[in-house]
mmCIF file of the N, C-alpha and C atoms, coordinates in Angstrom:
data_MODEL
# 
_entry.id   MODEL 
# 
loop_
_atom_site.group_PDB 
_atom_site.id 
_atom_site.type_symbol 
_atom_site.label_atom_id 
_atom_site.label_alt_id 
_atom_site.label_comp_id 
_atom_site.label_asym_id 
_atom_site.label_entity_id 
_atom_site.label_seq_id 
_atom_site.pdbx_PDB_ins_code 
_atom_site.Cartn_x 
_atom_site.Cartn_y 
_atom_site.Cartn_z 
_atom_site.occupancy 
_atom_site.B_iso_or_equiv 
_atom_site.pdbx_formal_charge 
_atom_site.auth_seq_id 
_atom_site.auth_comp_id 
_atom_site.auth_asym_id 
_atom_site.auth_atom_id 
_atom_site.pdbx_PDB_model_num 
ATOM 1   N N  . MET A 1 1  ? -26.503 38.828  18.384  1.00 0.00 ? 1  MET A N  1 
ATOM 2   C CA . MET A 1 1  ? -27.462 37.744  18.307  1.00 0.00 ? 1  MET A CA 1 
ATOM 3   C C  . MET A 1 1  ? -27.609 37.237  16.868  1.00 0.00 ? 1  MET A C  1 
ATOM 4   N N  . THR A 1 2  ? -27.642 38.158  15.910  1.00 0.00 ? 2  THR A N  1 
ATOM 5   C CA . THR A 1 2  ? -27.770 37.727  14.524  1.00 0.00 ? 2  THR A CA 1 
ATOM 6   C C  . THR A 1 2  ? -26.509 37.024  14.037  1.00 0.00 ? 2  THR A C  1 
ATOM 7   N N  . ALA A 1 3  ? -25.374 37.315  14.640  1.00 0.00 ? 3  ALA A N  1 
ATOM 8   C CA . ALA A 1 3  ? -24.133 36.648  14.249  1.00 0.00 ? 3  ALA A CA 1 
ATOM 9   C C  . ALA A 1 3  ? -24.211 35.174  14.605  1.00 0.00 ? 3  ALA A C  1 
ATOM 10  N N  . TYR A 1 4  ? -24.800 34.862  15.744  1.00 0.00 ? 4  TYR A N  1 
ATOM 11  C CA . TYR A 1 4  ? -24.969 33.457  16.130  1.00 0.00 ? 4  TYR A CA 1 
ATOM 12  C C  . TYR A 1 4  ? -25.919 32.737  15.169  1.00 0.00 ? 4  TYR A C  1 
ATOM 13  N N  . PHE A 1 5  ? -26.965 33.446  14.783  1.00 0.00 ? 5  PHE A N  1 
ATOM 14  C CA . PHE A 1 5  ? -27.941 32.857  13.854  1.00 0.00 ? 5  PHE A CA 1 
ATOM 15  C C  . PHE A 1 5  ? -27.271 32.514  12.529  1.00 0.00 ? 5  PHE A C  1 
ATOM 16  N N  . TRP A 1 6  ? -26.519 33.475  11.960  1.00 0.00 ? 6  TRP A N  1 
ATOM 17  C CA . TRP A 1 6  ? -25.865 33.237  10.675  1.00 0.00 ? 6  TRP A CA 1 
ATOM 18  C C  . TRP A 1 6  ? -24.753 32.197  10.804  1.00 0.00 ? 6  TRP A C  1 
ATOM 19  N N  . GLY A 1 7  ? -24.086 32.190  11.907  1.00 0.00 ? 7  GLY A N  1 
ATOM 20  C CA . GLY A 1 7  ? -23.054 31.184  12.144  1.00 0.00 ? 7  GLY A CA 1 
ATOM 21  C C  . GLY A 1 7  ? -23.663 29.787  12.225  1.00 0.00 ? 7  GLY A C  1 
ATOM 22  N N  . ALA A 1 8  ? -24.757 29.663  12.946  1.00 0.00 ? 8  ALA A N  1 
ATOM 23  C CA . ALA A 1 8  ? -25.444 28.370  13.057  1.00 0.00 ? 8  ALA A CA 1 
ATOM 24  C C  . ALA A 1 8  ? -25.979 27.942  11.698  1.00 0.00 ? 8  ALA A C  1 
ATOM 25  N N  . LEU A 1 9  ? -26.526 28.872  10.953  1.00 0.00 ? 9  LEU A N  1 
ATOM 26  C CA . LEU A 1 9  ? -27.049 28.559  9.627   1.00 0.00 ? 9  LEU A CA 1 
ATOM 27  C C  . LEU A 1 9  ? -25.922 28.092  8.700   1.00 0.00 ? 9  LEU A C  1 
ATOM 28  N N  . ALA A 1 10 ? -24.758 28.712  8.788   1.00 0.00 ? 10 ALA A N  1 
ATOM 29  C CA . ALA A 1 10 ? -23.621 28.311  7.968   1.00 0.00 ? 10 ALA A CA 1 
ATOM 30  C C  . ALA A 1 10 ? -23.159 26.901  8.350   1.00 0.00 ? 10 ALA A C  1 
ATOM 31  N N  . ILE A 1 11 ? -23.127 26.619  9.653   1.00 0.00 ? 11 ILE A N  1 
ATOM 32  C CA . ILE A 1 11 ? -22.716 25.284  10.108  1.00 0.00 ? 11 ILE A CA 1 
ATOM 33  C C  . ILE A 1 11 ? -23.711 24.229  9.634   1.00 0.00 ? 11 ILE A C  1 
ATOM 34  N N  . ILE A 1 12 ? -24.992 24.550  9.702   1.00 0.00 ? 12 ILE A N  1 
ATOM 35  C CA . ILE A 1 12 ? -26.026 23.612  9.236   1.00 0.00 ? 12 ILE A CA 1 
ATOM 36  C C  . ILE A 1 12 ? -25.887 23.382  7.729   1.00 0.00 ? 12 ILE A C  1 
ATOM 37  N N  . ALA A 1 13 ? -25.661 24.440  6.967   1.00 0.00 ? 13 ALA A N  1 
ATOM 38  C CA . ALA A 1 13 ? -25.519 24.311  5.515   1.00 0.00 ? 13 ALA A CA 1 
ATOM 39  C C  . ALA A 1 13 ? -24.289 23.487  5.162   1.00 0.00 ? 13 ALA A C  1 
ATOM 40  N N  . ILE A 1 14 ? -23.189 23.717  5.840   1.00 0.00 ? 14 ILE A N  1 
ATOM 41  C CA . ILE A 1 14 ? -21.966 22.943  5.579   1.00 0.00 ? 14 ILE A CA 1 
ATOM 42  C C  . ILE A 1 14 ? -22.186 21.481  5.948   1.00 0.00 ? 14 ILE A C  1 
ATOM 43  N N  . GLY A 1 15 ? -22.857 21.244  7.065   1.00 0.00 ? 15 GLY A N  1 
ATOM 44  C CA . GLY A 1 15 ? -23.168 19.871  7.472   1.00 0.00 ? 15 GLY A CA 1 
ATOM 45  C C  . GLY A 1 15 ? -24.045 19.168  6.453   1.00 0.00 ? 15 GLY A C  1 
ATOM 46  N N  . ALA A 1 16 ? -25.023 19.886  5.908   1.00 0.00 ? 16 ALA A N  1 
ATOM 47  C CA . ALA A 1 16 ? -25.908 19.298  4.897   1.00 0.00 ? 16 ALA A CA 1 
ATOM 48  C C  . ALA A 1 16 ? -25.126 18.961  3.628   1.00 0.00 ? 16 ALA A C  1 
ATOM 49  N N  . LEU A 1 17 ? -24.222 19.828  3.231   1.00 0.00 ? 17 LEU A N  1 
ATOM 50  C CA . LEU A 1 17 ? -23.404 19.569  2.043   1.00 0.00 ? 17 LEU A CA 1 
ATOM 51  C C  . LEU A 1 17 ? -22.485 18.359  2.273   1.00 0.00 ? 17 LEU A C  1 
ATOM 52  N N  . ILE A 1 18 ? -21.898 18.268  3.448   1.00 0.00 ? 18 ILE A N  1 
ATOM 53  C CA . ILE A 1 18 ? -21.045 17.117  3.754   1.00 0.00 ? 18 ILE A CA 1 
ATOM 54  C C  . ILE A 1 18 ? -21.865 15.834  3.730   1.00 0.00 ? 18 ILE A C  1 
ATOM 55  N N  . ALA A 1 19 ? -23.063 15.861  4.308   1.00 0.00 ? 19 ALA A N  1 
ATOM 56  C CA . ALA A 1 19 ? -23.929 14.676  4.305   1.00 0.00 ? 19 ALA A CA 1 
ATOM 57  C C  . ALA A 1 19 ? -24.298 14.282  2.879   1.00 0.00 ? 19 ALA A C  1 
ATOM 58  N N  . LEU A 1 20 ? -24.548 15.259  2.022   1.00 0.00 ? 20 LEU A N  1 
ATOM 59  C CA . LEU A 1 20 ? -24.883 14.978  0.625   1.00 0.00 ? 20 LEU A CA 1 
ATOM 60  C C  . LEU A 1 20 ? -23.705 14.327  -0.102  1.00 0.00 ? 20 LEU A C  1 
ATOM 61  N N  . VAL A 1 21 ? -22.503 14.818  0.128   1.00 0.00 ? 21 VAL A N  1 
ATOM 62  C CA . VAL A 1 21 ? -21.318 14.244  -0.503  1.00 0.00 ? 21 VAL A CA 1 
ATOM 63  C C  . VAL A 1 21 ? -21.101 12.813  -0.014  1.00 0.00 ? 21 VAL A C  1 
ATOM 64  N N  . VAL A 1 22 ? -21.261 12.579  1.283   1.00 0.00 ? 22 VAL A N  1 
ATOM 65  C CA . VAL A 1 22 ? -21.094 11.227  1.835   1.00 0.00 ? 22 VAL A CA 1 
ATOM 66  C C  . VAL A 1 22 ? -22.129 10.288  1.233   1.00 0.00 ? 22 VAL A C  1 
ATOM 67  N N  . TYR A 1 23 ? -23.377 10.745  1.137   1.00 0.00 ? 23 TYR A N  1 
ATOM 68  C CA . TYR A 1 23 ? -24.444 9.912   0.566   1.00 0.00 ? 23 TYR A CA 1 
ATOM 69  C C  . TYR A 1 23 ? -24.163 9.593   -0.904  1.00 0.00 ? 23 TYR A C  1 
ATOM 70  N N  . ALA A 1 24 ? -23.741 10.595  -1.660  1.00 0.00 ? 24 ALA A N  1 
ATOM 71  C CA . ALA A 1 24 ? -23.464 10.379  -3.087  1.00 0.00 ? 24 ALA A CA 1 
ATOM 72  C C  . ALA A 1 24 ? -22.289 9.424   -3.275  1.00 0.00 ? 24 ALA A C  1 
ATOM 73  N N  . THR A 1 25 ? -21.276 9.549   -2.436  1.00 0.00 ? 25 THR A N  1 
ATOM 74  C CA . THR A 1 25 ? -20.119 8.660   -2.527  1.00 0.00 ? 25 THR A CA 1 
ATOM 75  C C  . THR A 1 25 ? -20.522 7.226   -2.226  1.00 0.00 ? 25 THR A C  1 
ATOM 76  N N  . LYS A 1 26 ? -21.337 7.050   -1.192  1.00 0.00 ? 26 LYS A N  1 
ATOM 77  C CA . LYS A 1 26 ? -21.800 5.706   -0.827  1.00 0.00 ? 26 LYS A CA 1 
ATOM 78  C C  . LYS A 1 26 ? -22.661 5.114   -1.942  1.00 0.00 ? 26 LYS A C  1 
ATOM 79  N N  . ALA A 1 27 ? -23.515 5.904   -2.535  1.00 0.00 ? 27 ALA A N  1 
ATOM 80  C CA . ALA A 1 27 ? -24.358 5.413   -3.634  1.00 0.00 ? 27 ALA A CA 1 
ATOM 81  C C  . ALA A 1 27 ? -23.504 5.010   -4.831  1.00 0.00 ? 27 ALA A C  1 
ATOM 82  N N  . GLY A 1 28 ? -22.470 5.783   -5.122  1.00 0.00 ? 28 GLY A N  1 
ATOM 83  C CA . GLY A 1 28 ? -21.575 5.450   -6.228  1.00 0.00 ? 28 GLY A CA 1 
ATOM 84  C C  . GLY A 1 28 ? -20.823 4.158   -5.984  1.00 0.00 ? 28 GLY A C  1 
ATOM 85  N N  . ARG A 1 29 ? -20.373 3.956   -4.760  1.00 0.00 ? 29 ARG A N  1 
ATOM 86  C CA . ARG A 1 29 ? -19.665 2.721   -4.430  1.00 0.00 ? 29 ARG A CA 1 
ATOM 87  C C  . ARG A 1 29 ? -20.609 1.520   -4.513  1.00 0.00 ? 29 ARG A C  1 
ATOM 88  N N  . ASN A 1 30 ? -21.841 1.704   -4.061  1.00 0.00 ? 30 ASN A N  1 
ATOM 89  C CA . ASN A 1 30 ? -22.807 0.608   -4.153  1.00 0.00 ? 30 ASN A CA 1 
ATOM 90  C C  . ASN A 1 30 ? -23.094 0.253   -5.610  1.00 0.00 ? 30 ASN A C  1 
ATOM 91  N N  . ALA A 1 31 ? -23.239 1.260   -6.457  1.00 0.00 ? 31 ALA A N  1 
ATOM 92  C CA . ALA A 1 31 ? -23.495 1.005   -7.875  1.00 0.00 ? 31 ALA A CA 1 
ATOM 93  C C  . ALA A 1 31 ? -22.311 0.289   -8.517  1.00 0.00 ? 31 ALA A C  1 
ATOM 94  N N  . GLN A 1 32 ? -21.115 0.678   -8.141  1.00 0.00 ? 32 GLN A N  1 
ATOM 95  C CA . GLN A 1 32 ? -19.916 0.026   -8.682  1.00 0.00 ? 32 GLN A CA 1 
ATOM 96  C C  . GLN A 1 32 ? -19.853 -1.422  -8.218  1.00 0.00 ? 32 GLN A C  1 
ATOM 97  N N  . SER A 1 33 ? -20.217 -1.655  -6.969  1.00 0.00 ? 33 SER A N  1 
ATOM 98  C CA . SER A 1 33 ? -20.211 -3.024  -6.432  1.00 0.00 ? 33 SER A CA 1 
ATOM 99  C C  . SER A 1 33 ? -21.223 -3.896  -7.161  1.00 0.00 ? 33 SER A C  1 
ATOM 100 N N  . VAL A 1 34 ? -22.389 -3.355  -7.452  1.00 0.00 ? 34 VAL A N  1 
ATOM 101 C CA . VAL A 1 34 ? -23.416 -4.107  -8.179  1.00 0.00 ? 34 VAL A CA 1 
ATOM 102 C C  . VAL A 1 34 ? -22.927 -4.435  -9.590  1.00 0.00 ? 34 VAL A C  1 
ATOM 103 N N  . ALA A 1 35 ? -22.310 -3.466  -10.249 1.00 0.00 ? 35 ALA A N  1 
ATOM 104 C CA . ALA A 1 35 ? -21.801 -3.705  -11.605 1.00 0.00 ? 35 ALA A CA 1 
ATOM 105 C C  . ALA A 1 35 ? -20.713 -4.775  -11.595 1.00 0.00 ? 35 ALA A C  1 
ATOM 106 N N  . THR A 1 36 ? -19.851 -4.725  -10.601 1.00 0.00 ? 36 THR A N  1 
ATOM 107 C CA . THR A 1 36 ? -18.787 -5.726  -10.489 1.00 0.00 ? 36 THR A CA 1 
ATOM 108 C C  . THR A 1 36 ? -19.369 -7.115  -10.246 1.00 0.00 ? 36 THR A C  1 
ATOM 109 N N  . ASP A 1 37 ? -20.371 -7.185  -9.374  1.00 0.00 ? 37 ASP A N  1 
ATOM 110 C CA . ASP A 1 37 ? -21.014 -8.474  -9.095  1.00 0.00 ? 37 ASP A CA 1 
ATOM 111 C C  . ASP A 1 37 ? -21.706 -9.037  -10.331 1.00 0.00 ? 37 ASP A C  1 
ATOM 112 N N  . LYS A 1 38 ? -22.354 -8.177  -11.108 1.00 0.00 ? 38 LYS A N  1 
ATOM 113 C CA . LYS A 1 38 ? -23.010 -8.652  -12.327 1.00 0.00 ? 38 LYS A CA 1 
ATOM 114 C C  . LYS A 1 38 ? -21.987 -9.183  -13.329 1.00 0.00 ? 38 LYS A C  1 
ATOM 115 N N  . ALA A 1 39 ? -20.858 -8.513  -13.434 1.00 0.00 ? 39 ALA A N  1 
ATOM 116 C CA . ALA A 1 39 ? -19.804 -8.982  -14.338 1.00 0.00 ? 39 ALA A CA 1 
ATOM 117 C C  . ALA A 1 39 ? -19.256 -10.323 -13.864 1.00 0.00 ? 39 ALA A C  1 
ATOM 118 N N  . ALA A 1 40 ? -19.102 -10.477 -12.554 1.00 0.00 ? 40 ALA A N  1 
ATOM 119 C CA . ALA A 1 40 ? -18.599 -11.738 -12.012 1.00 0.00 ? 40 ALA A CA 1 
ATOM 120 C C  . ALA A 1 40 ? -19.587 -12.869 -12.260 1.00 0.00 ? 40 ALA A C  1 
ATOM 121 N N  . VAL A 1 41 ? -20.871 -12.578 -12.143 1.00 0.00 ? 41 VAL A N  1 
ATOM 122 C CA . VAL A 1 41 ? -21.898 -13.589 -12.418 1.00 0.00 ? 41 VAL A CA 1 
ATOM 123 C C  . VAL A 1 41 ? -21.838 -14.007 -13.882 1.00 0.00 ? 41 VAL A C  1 
ATOM 124 N N  . GLY A 1 42 ? -21.697 -13.048 -14.778 1.00 0.00 ? 42 GLY A N  1 
ATOM 125 C CA . GLY A 1 42 ? -21.591 -13.363 -16.210 1.00 0.00 ? 42 GLY A CA 1 
ATOM 126 C C  . GLY A 1 42 ? -20.381 -14.231 -16.511 1.00 0.00 ? 42 GLY A C  1 
ATOM 127 N N  . ASP A 1 43 ? -19.250 -13.901 -15.889 1.00 0.00 ? 43 ASP A N  1 
ATOM 128 C CA . ASP A 1 43 ? -18.041 -14.711 -16.088 1.00 0.00 ? 43 ASP A CA 1 
ATOM 129 C C  . ASP A 1 43 ? -18.232 -16.123 -15.552 1.00 0.00 ? 43 ASP A C  1 
ATOM 130 N N  . ALA A 1 44 ? -18.841 -16.221 -14.379 1.00 0.00 ? 44 ALA A N  1 
ATOM 131 C CA . ALA A 1 44 ? -19.061 -17.541 -13.778 1.00 0.00 ? 44 ALA A CA 1 
ATOM 132 C C  . ALA A 1 44 ? -20.018 -18.380 -14.622 1.00 0.00 ? 44 ALA A C  1 
ATOM 133 N N  . GLN A 1 45 ? -21.048 -17.754 -15.168 1.00 0.00 ? 45 GLN A N  1 
ATOM 134 C CA . GLN A 1 45 ? -21.996 -18.489 -16.008 1.00 0.00 ? 45 GLN A CA 1 
ATOM 135 C C  . GLN A 1 45 ? -21.319 -18.967 -17.294 1.00 0.00 ? 45 GLN A C  1 
ATOM 136 N N  . ALA A 1 46 ? -20.480 -18.139 -17.875 1.00 0.00 ? 46 ALA A N  1 
ATOM 137 C CA . ALA A 1 46 ? -19.764 -18.544 -19.093 1.00 0.00 ? 46 ALA A CA 1 
ATOM 138 C C  . ALA A 1 46 ? -18.823 -19.705 -18.799 1.00 0.00 ? 46 ALA A C  1 
ATOM 139 N N  . GLU A 1 47 ? -18.141 -19.636 -17.675 1.00 0.00 ? 47 GLU A N  1 
ATOM 140 C CA . GLU A 1 47 ? -17.230 -20.718 -17.300 1.00 0.00 ? 47 GLU A CA 1 
ATOM 141 C C  . GLU A 1 47 ? -17.996 -22.011 -17.027 1.00 0.00 ? 47 GLU A C  1 
ATOM 142 N N  . THR A 1 48 ? -19.144 -21.882 -16.372 1.00 0.00 ? 48 THR A N  1 
ATOM 143 C CA . THR A 1 48 ? -19.969 -23.057 -16.086 1.00 0.00 ? 48 THR A CA 1 
ATOM 144 C C  . THR A 1 48 ? -20.465 -23.692 -17.375 1.00 0.00 ? 48 THR A C  1 
ATOM 145 N N  . ALA A 1 49 ? -20.918 -22.873 -18.315 1.00 0.00 ? 49 ALA A N  1 
ATOM 146 C CA . ALA A 1 49 ? -21.402 -23.409 -19.591 1.00 0.00 ? 49 ALA A CA 1 
ATOM 147 C C  . ALA A 1 49 ? -20.276 -24.126 -20.339 1.00 0.00 ? 49 ALA A C  1 
ATOM 148 N N  . THR A 1 50 ? -19.085 -23.545 -20.317 1.00 0.00 ? 50 THR A N  1 
ATOM 149 C CA . THR A 1 50 ? -17.949 -24.180 -20.983 1.00 0.00 ? 50 THR A CA 1 
ATOM 150 C C  . THR A 1 50 ? -17.598 -25.509 -20.322 1.00 0.00 ? 50 THR A C  1 
ATOM 151 N N  . THR A 1 51 ? -17.591 -25.513 -19.003 1.00 0.00 ? 51 THR A N  1 
ATOM 152 C CA . THR A 1 51 ? -17.273 -26.739 -18.266 1.00 0.00 ? 51 THR A CA 1 
ATOM 153 C C  . THR A 1 51 ? -18.318 -27.818 -18.530 1.00 0.00 ? 51 THR A C  1 
ATOM 154 N N  . GLU A 1 52 ? -19.586 -27.405 -18.547 1.00 0.00 ? 52 GLU A N  1 
ATOM 155 C CA . GLU A 1 52 ? -20.649 -28.369 -18.840 1.00 0.00 ? 52 GLU A CA 1 
ATOM 156 C C  . GLU A 1 52 ? -20.494 -28.947 -20.245 1.00 0.00 ? 52 GLU A C  1 
ATOM 157 N N  . SER A 1 53 ? -20.172 -28.092 -21.205 1.00 0.00 ? 53 SER A N  1 
ATOM 158 C CA . SER A 1 53 ? -19.984 -28.557 -22.581 1.00 0.00 ? 53 SER A CA 1 
ATOM 159 C C  . SER A 1 53 ? -18.817 -29.520 -22.673 1.00 0.00 ? 53 SER A C  1 
ATOM 160 N N  . MET A 1 54 ? -17.745 -29.213 -21.971 1.00 0.00 ? 54 MET A N  1 
ATOM 161 C CA . MET A 1 54 ? -16.585 -30.092 -21.993 1.00 0.00 ? 54 MET A CA 1 
ATOM 162 C C  . MET A 1 54 ? -16.909 -31.451 -21.351 1.00 0.00 ? 54 MET A C  1 
ATOM 163 N N  . ALA A 1 55 ? -17.629 -31.405 -20.235 1.00 0.00 ? 55 ALA A N  1 
ATOM 164 C CA . ALA A 1 55 ? -17.994 -32.659 -19.561 1.00 0.00 ? 55 ALA A CA 1 
ATOM 165 C C  . ALA A 1 55 ? -18.933 -33.487 -20.431 1.00 0.00 ? 55 ALA A C  1 
ATOM 166 N N  . LYS A 1 56 ? -19.878 -32.791 -21.090 1.00 0.00 ? 56 LYS A N  1 
ATOM 167 C CA . LYS A 1 56 ? -20.809 -33.502 -21.965 1.00 0.00 ? 56 LYS A CA 1 
ATOM 168 C C  . LYS A 1 56 ? -20.063 -34.120 -23.146 1.00 0.00 ? 56 LYS A C  1 
ATOM 169 N N  . ALA A 1 57 ? -19.143 -33.379 -23.726 1.00 0.00 ? 57 ALA A N  1 
ATOM 170 C CA . ALA A 1 57 ? -18.381 -33.891 -24.860 1.00 0.00 ? 57 ALA A CA 1 
ATOM 171 C C  . ALA A 1 57 ? -17.530 -35.092 -24.447 1.00 0.00 ? 57 ALA A C  1 
ATOM 172 N N  . GLN A 1 58 ? -16.985 -35.015 -23.245 1.00 0.00 ? 58 GLN A N  1 
ATOM 173 C CA . GLN A 1 58 ? -16.172 -36.137 -22.778 1.00 0.00 ? 58 GLN A CA 1 
ATOM 174 C C  . GLN A 1 58 ? -17.046 -37.355 -22.490 1.00 0.00 ? 58 GLN A C  1 
ATOM 175 N N  . ALA A 1 59 ? -18.216 -37.127 -21.900 1.00 0.00 ? 59 ALA A N  1 
ATOM 176 C CA . ALA A 1 59 ? -19.092 -38.244 -21.556 1.00 0.00 ? 59 ALA A CA 1 
ATOM 177 C C  . ALA A 1 59 ? -19.736 -38.871 -22.789 1.00 0.00 ? 59 ALA A C  1 
ATOM 178 N N  . GLU A 1 60 ? -20.097 -38.023 -23.764 1.00 0.00 ? 60 GLU A N  1 
ATOM 179 C CA . GLU A 1 60 ? -20.810 -38.522 -24.938 1.00 0.00 ? 60 GLU A CA 1 
ATOM 180 C C  . GLU A 1 60 ? -19.893 -38.683 -26.139 1.00 0.00 ? 60 GLU A C  1 
ATOM 181 N N  . GLY A 1 61 ? -18.639 -38.412 -25.961 1.00 0.00 ? 61 GLY A N  1 
ATOM 182 C CA . GLY A 1 61 ? -17.702 -38.445 -27.081 1.00 0.00 ? 61 GLY A CA 1 
ATOM 183 C C  . GLY A 1 61 ? -17.498 -39.849 -27.622 1.00 0.00 ? 61 GLY A C  1 
ATOM 184 N N  . PRO A 1 62 ? -17.027 -39.906 -28.847 1.00 0.00 ? 62 PRO A N  1 
ATOM 185 C CA . PRO A 1 62 ? -16.805 -41.216 -29.458 1.00 0.00 ? 62 PRO A CA 1 
ATOM 186 C C  . PRO A 1 62 ? -15.667 -41.947 -28.752 1.00 0.00 ? 62 PRO A C  1 
ATOM 187 N N  . GLN A 1 63 ? -15.754 -43.248 -28.764 1.00 0.00 ? 63 GLN A N  1 
ATOM 188 C CA . GLN A 1 63 ? -14.744 -44.067 -28.111 1.00 0.00 ? 63 GLN A CA 1 
ATOM 189 C C  . GLN A 1 63 ? -13.696 -44.576 -29.107 1.00 0.00 ? 63 GLN A C  1 
ATOM 190 N N  . SER A 1 64 ? -14.007 -44.464 -30.371 1.00 0.00 ? 64 SER A N  1 
ATOM 191 C CA . SER A 1 64 ? -13.060 -44.955 -31.363 1.00 0.00 ? 64 SER A CA 1 
ATOM 192 C C  . SER A 1 64 ? -13.094 -44.050 -32.594 1.00 0.00 ? 64 SER A C  1 
ATOM 193 N N  . LYS A 1 65 ? -12.145 -44.274 -33.489 1.00 0.00 ? 65 LYS A N  1 
ATOM 194 C CA . LYS A 1 65 ? -12.077 -43.494 -34.720 1.00 0.00 ? 65 LYS A CA 1 
ATOM 195 C C  . LYS A 1 65 ? -13.302 -43.755 -35.584 1.00 0.00 ? 65 LYS A C  1 
ATOM 196 N N  . ASP A 1 66 ? -13.765 -44.990 -35.617 1.00 0.00 ? 66 ASP A N  1 
ATOM 197 C CA . ASP A 1 66 ? -14.946 -45.321 -36.422 1.00 0.00 ? 66 ASP A CA 1 
ATOM 198 C C  . ASP A 1 66 ? -16.184 -44.589 -35.910 1.00 0.00 ? 66 ASP A C  1 
ATOM 199 N N  . GLN A 1 67 ? -16.320 -44.532 -34.590 1.00 0.00 ? 67 GLN A N  1 
ATOM 200 C CA . GLN A 1 67 ? -17.473 -43.811 -34.028 1.00 0.00 ? 67 GLN A CA 1 
ATOM 201 C C  . GLN A 1 67 ? -17.387 -42.328 -34.368 1.00 0.00 ? 67 GLN A C  1 
ATOM 202 N N  . LEU A 1 68 ? -16.207 -41.738 -34.304 1.00 0.00 ? 68 LEU A N  1 
ATOM 203 C CA . LEU A 1 68 ? -16.035 -40.335 -34.661 1.00 0.00 ? 68 LEU A CA 1 
ATOM 204 C C  . LEU A 1 68 ? -16.397 -40.102 -36.121 1.00 0.00 ? 68 LEU A C  1 
ATOM 205 N N  . LEU A 1 69 ? -15.924 -40.953 -36.992 1.00 0.00 ? 69 LEU A N  1 
ATOM 206 C CA . LEU A 1 69 ? -16.249 -40.793 -38.424 1.00 0.00 ? 69 LEU A CA 1 
ATOM 207 C C  . LEU A 1 69 ? -17.726 -40.955 -38.671 1.00 0.00 ? 69 LEU A C  1 
ATOM 208 N N  . ASP A 1 70 ? -18.383 -41.882 -37.961 1.00 0.00 ? 70 ASP A N  1 
ATOM 209 C CA . ASP A 1 70 ? -19.835 -42.066 -38.104 1.00 0.00 ? 70 ASP A CA 1 
ATOM 210 C C  . ASP A 1 70 ? -20.576 -40.807 -37.671 1.00 0.00 ? 70 ASP A C  1 
ATOM 211 N N  . ARG A 1 71 ? -20.144 -40.189 -36.556 1.00 0.00 ? 71 ARG A N  1 
ATOM 212 C CA . ARG A 1 71 ? -20.789 -38.966 -36.077 1.00 0.00 ? 71 ARG A CA 1 
ATOM 213 C C  . ARG A 1 71 ? -20.559 -37.813 -37.048 1.00 0.00 ? 71 ARG A C  1 
ATOM 214 N N  . LEU A 1 72 ? -19.371 -37.706 -37.601 1.00 0.00 ? 72 LEU A N  1 
ATOM 215 C CA . LEU A 1 72 ? -19.097 -36.638 -38.560 1.00 0.00 ? 72 LEU A CA 1 
ATOM 216 C C  . LEU A 1 72 ? -19.889 -36.834 -39.836 1.00 0.00 ? 72 LEU A C  1 
ATOM 217 N N  . ASP A 1 73 ? -20.016 -38.066 -40.287 1.00 0.00 ? 73 ASP A N  1 
ATOM 218 C CA . ASP A 1 73 ? -20.817 -38.342 -41.471 1.00 0.00 ? 73 ASP A CA 1 
ATOM 219 C C  . ASP A 1 73 ? -22.293 -38.032 -41.234 1.00 0.00 ? 73 ASP A C  1 
ATOM 220 N N  . ALA A 1 74 ? -22.742 -38.274 -40.019 1.00 0.00 ? 74 ALA A N  1 
ATOM 221 C CA . ALA A 1 74 ? -24.151 -37.995 -39.684 1.00 0.00 ? 74 ALA A CA 1 
ATOM 222 C C  . ALA A 1 74 ? -24.409 -36.516 -39.453 1.00 0.00 ? 74 ALA A C  1 
ATOM 223 N N  . GLY A 1 75 ? -23.336 -35.718 -39.280 1.00 0.00 ? 75 GLY A N  1 
ATOM 224 C CA . GLY A 1 75 ? -23.500 -34.288 -39.077 1.00 0.00 ? 75 GLY A CA 1 
ATOM 225 C C  . GLY A 1 75 ? -23.766 -33.922 -37.635 1.00 0.00 ? 75 GLY A C  1 
ATOM 226 N N  . THR A 1 76 ? -23.559 -34.823 -36.705 1.00 0.00 ? 76 THR A N  1 
ATOM 227 C CA . THR A 1 76 ? -23.789 -34.520 -35.295 1.00 0.00 ? 76 THR A CA 1 
ATOM 228 C C  . THR A 1 76 ? -22.495 -34.320 -34.542 1.00 0.00 ? 76 THR A C  1 
ATOM 229 N N  . GLY A 1 77 ? -21.356 -34.438 -35.180 1.00 0.00 ? 77 GLY A N  1 
ATOM 230 C CA . GLY A 1 77 ? -20.071 -34.310 -34.498 1.00 0.00 ? 77 GLY A CA 1 
ATOM 231 C C  . GLY A 1 77 ? -19.532 -32.994 -34.715 1.00 0.00 ? 77 GLY A C  1 
# 
């Protein structure tokens, strides 16, 4: 009778350890996914800022050499 008790206790302990490993693995993967998503957001924001700057420069850019020289002389170019 005690052999069944110890056998059941061993099975329960092994099951608990397996559940802990599965939980820890899942938590690690979730943390990695969050870190990857944050990095992707940072890259996307940097690309968006660059694109916006390029579009603004193209829209507000000088149309002639004289306008460019005027902007450079004014310190805004």
